[in-house]
N, C-alpha and C positions, 0 to 999 in steps of 0.2 A: 504496501500500500505505499503509497505516496506522501511526502511526508511536509504538512504547515508548516513552513514555516510563517509567512506573510499572508493576514484574507486584507484585502479591501471589500467597505461595505461601503456602496452606493446609496443615498439615501432622497428621496422628495420630500422627507419630510410626513412621510403618511402612515394611516396604518397599517400598507402592507409593510412599508420600511421599519416602524415595530416590531414587527415577525421578522424580518429577516433580521433586527437586532438580536431576541433572539438568539437565531440559530448562528448567529457570529461568536454570541457568550458561548454557545451549547461550544460549538467546534475547538474557540479560541480556550477554553479549560480544556478538553480535551487535550489539543495540540499542547497547552506551550504557546502561541502565533500571535507574534504580533496584530494587530488590528488598525488599520489607516481605513478614515472614516474623510466618505469623500460629500461632496454638495456645488452640481453645477450650476450657477446660474446664471439667466437667459442674458444676455442686453438687454437693453430700452427695445431697440427697433428690428430683433431678431424675435420679440415676448407679445409684443404685441401692435404692432405696422403702426404707431402712433408718431413714429419716430417727426416722419415728416411736417407734421402740422405741433409738434413740440420748438420748433425749430422756426414754425410762420410766432407764435408767440415767446421770440426768445427766451425760453426754455435749454440750457443744456446738458444736453445729452450726458454726457461725460460725466458730470455732477448728477444726475438720476442716477448709472450708469454705479457707478461707486457707491451710493445711497444703497441703492440692490444688492451689492454684495457685500455691506458693511451689514442693509440687515441677512443676511448669508450664514455668512462670519455667529453675527448672535444665534438666530435659530441653532443651527448646527449644534455650536456651544451648550446650548441649551437640553438638544435632542440628546448629544455625546453624556454631557452630566448625567443625565433619566433616562437613558437605557444600557449602556453602557458605563459612566464612571462609578454608577451609584451598588457596580455589583463588587463581592470581592473576588471571581471569578478569575478579572483579569488583571493585574499583575499591575501600579501603577507605574506610568510612565511607558507602558505596552502599549499607547492609544495614540493614534498621531490625527490632524485634523487637517483640512486643507477644504473651505471653496475654490472654485477652477471658472474662471468666465466666462461663455462658449460659446457660439449658438447651434452644435448643434452635437449632445449630452450622450449620444452613442458613444459617439470618436473622440469626448474626451475621457472618460468612465476607460475603456477601452486602452487611451493613451497613458494614465494615471497607474495602473494597473504593468504596467511594462517598464513605466518612470522606474516601480516602486518593487519590482522582480514578485509583482502577486502571484503565488502559487492558484489564488480559489480568489471569485467574485461574490461577492452575493449581495443580492436585491433585493427587493419588492417589484409583482406588478400587479396594476390595480385591478387585470381581469374583463377587462371590456372587451362586449363581445358586439358580433355585430358593425351597424355604420357609427357609434360611435372608434370602434377600435378602429376604425380604417380610415376616418377624419380625421381620430388625435394619435391612430398609430402606437410603436410601444417600445420606446427603452429596449426597455429587458428585453424584447423580441430579437433587438438590434445588439443588441449587446451579444448573445447567443449566439447565433450566426453569423459573426461577426469576430469574436473574440479570440487567439489562439489561446486564451487563458479560460479552465473551466470556470461554468459558471454556477451561482446556484442558486434558481429564484423562487422567492418565495409571493407566494396571496398571503390578505387575510380573504378568508370566505364571505363574511358579512360585505367588502366593496364589489363580489356579482351584479352587477350591472346592466 
């Protein structure tokens, strides 16, 4: 069986991510692996499509994007403190966090996994079906399809739509 030394937990702060964090805790506890928790913050122009409207009103997109990243850092720290650091299953110093600003979350997650030499990516999925899945896509599915690193995806049964 392959040794787990480094686990990348990708989170969007959803209930699916909470379940993925619980799975990550178990795996880290059993293997002694360090955990890297990452969130991908979408730049304003990619996440909302209103950048040109903002420029017309003299709103600085860089300032807003900085605020988006600052909010993501705050939420990531809260998520990590609540769902990982509060557990005695992971040794202090074995958890690192990082917010990445990118327009393609799946590519950013894979690049981060390669950068840290992760042995496993763990992430939640929303379990969308039908037209919502077609319209919104699935970051988890794209990561599973493209990643050279093994991926474990979890789903909160309450999120089935």
